[in-house]
C-alpha positions in Angstrom: 0.0 0.0 0.0 1.2 3.5 -0.7 0.3 6.3 1.7 0.9 10.0 1.0 1.7 11.6 4.4 0.4 15.0 5.4 2.1 17.8 7.4 5.6 16.3 7.3 8.8 16.3 5.2 8.4 12.8 3.9 6.6 12.5 0.6 5.5 8.8 0.5 5.2 5.8 2.7 5.1 2.3 1.2 4.0 -0.4 3.6 3.2 -4.1 3.4 1.6 -6.1 6.3 1.3 -9.8 6.2 -0.3 -11.9 8.9 -0.4 -8.9 11.2 3.4 -8.2 10.8 5.0 -5.3 9.0 7.1 -6.9 6.3 8.0 -3.8 4.3 8.4 -0.1 5.1 9.9 2.4 2.6 9.8 6.1 3.1 10.7 8.8 0.6 11.9 12.1 1.8 12.2 13.2 5.4 15.1 12.8 7.8 16.9 9.8 6.1 18.8 8.5 9.1 15.9 8.7 11.5 13.6 7.0 9.1 16.1 4.3 8.4 16.3 3.6 12.1 12.5 3.6 12.5 12.2 1.2 9.6 14.7 -1.2 11.2 12.8 -1.1 14.5 9.4 -1.8 13.0 10.1 -4.5 10.4 8.7 -7.9 11.4 6.9 -6.3 14.4 3.1 -6.5 15.0 1.5 -3.8 13.0 -1.2 -2.9 15.5 1.3 -2.6 18.4 3.6 -0.5 16.3 0.7 1.9 15.3 -0.2 2.3 18.9 3.4 3.1 19.9 4.0 5.6 17.1 0.5 7.3 17.2 0.5 10.9 18.4 4.3 11.5 18.1 4.9 15.2 17.3 7.7 16.9 15.4 8.5 20.2 17.2 5.4 22.4 17.1 3.7 20.3 14.3 0.7 18.3 15.4 2.1 15.3 13.6 5.4 13.6 12.6 6.8 11.0 10.3 6.3 8.3 13.0 2.7 9.5 13.5 2.1 9.4 9.7 3.6 5.8 9.7 1.0 4.9 12.4 -1.8 6.3 10.1 -0.5 4.3 7.2 -0.4 1.1 9.3 -4.0 1.7 10.5 -5.2 2.4 6.9 -3.4 -0.7 5.6 -4.9 -2.9 8.3 -8.4 -1.4 7.6 -8.1 -2.2 3.9 -7.1 -5.8 4.8 -10.1 -6.3 7.1 
């Protein structure tokens, strides 16, 4: 699934979830090092748990962040699979 994030520097999130686990996460744009680290931390982890952990994360004064947008992408992907 491809998700277009809103309110952040990243431009696109590609995510795949199989059997409830995140099997692929690619992010275009944003803070490259941080997003590489997040990707390594979430791969092969339970999608629902990951979304709960990342949800609501803020970037400075912004009401959202790349991790928050990843949580939104996860929830959307899970909803589409249901």
